[in-house]
Steps between C-alpha positions, in 0.01 A plus 500: 500500500730790580863442402695368794852609571755295687530784752126482578508122527791521746297739719210256492736217589621687810148509640471123457846437646419699812173316553630150429796547735274572797498216751242406758571638846600264777207319649383178657668285237843367410666265255644171614691248293660321794404403852735767633327773296161369609593502868649850479200641309248340732684642801475850349128465433441367851644822642189682375222241467390151593287466187511175305753494217438366152707411199469751221648472154867473404630423849299765683377431851278742687186580686180528301516877548866518395450300182187697410682833552794379291270389216297822523817708469599329174146503362485874565844550345391312187184711484707820522730372223199441275367848577823702488716322244496450127556171320804631312649639821473157660637333189797738490588447866474122477691482174779723629498313831698211352213348304667613178811313604314172522237550239578712197157415364341697790269216607571526873447875516180452301369233742570723801331796331194287422467419870381859541371573150368175345433668164856628462631429152861575404387558142310809622834638621729360230691823432579578862584137577762510225652799679480321837678195360764717331563692820540177693738355242704822488541498879536133571800397288 
């Protein structure tokens, strides 16, 4: 494996950050955690369609089309992350994105990285992870 530099890892992390921060466009769906939110969201959907609405996951309500488009957006985003990102770039971004604050043993950043790269092993990147942890500690406190 070619020697990684912190500068290169940071560039790789930027690609991941840009992709993971993309959000699904508005569509025939909304989130409702109260009757008021449900009524308001349903009213908005009814302005464009009379299609039946369904309950999605995590408080989502939407038409079949809206929920499918929402899910397709995130499936495609995850696919692009797997194609365009590196495991250490993801690890760096997640570790620097407050995971180091909560988990100095890097477990959370590792779990998130393994979502995209199941074979990711911190031991393969031990030298650069030491630098990542040191950078976080130098900047955090």
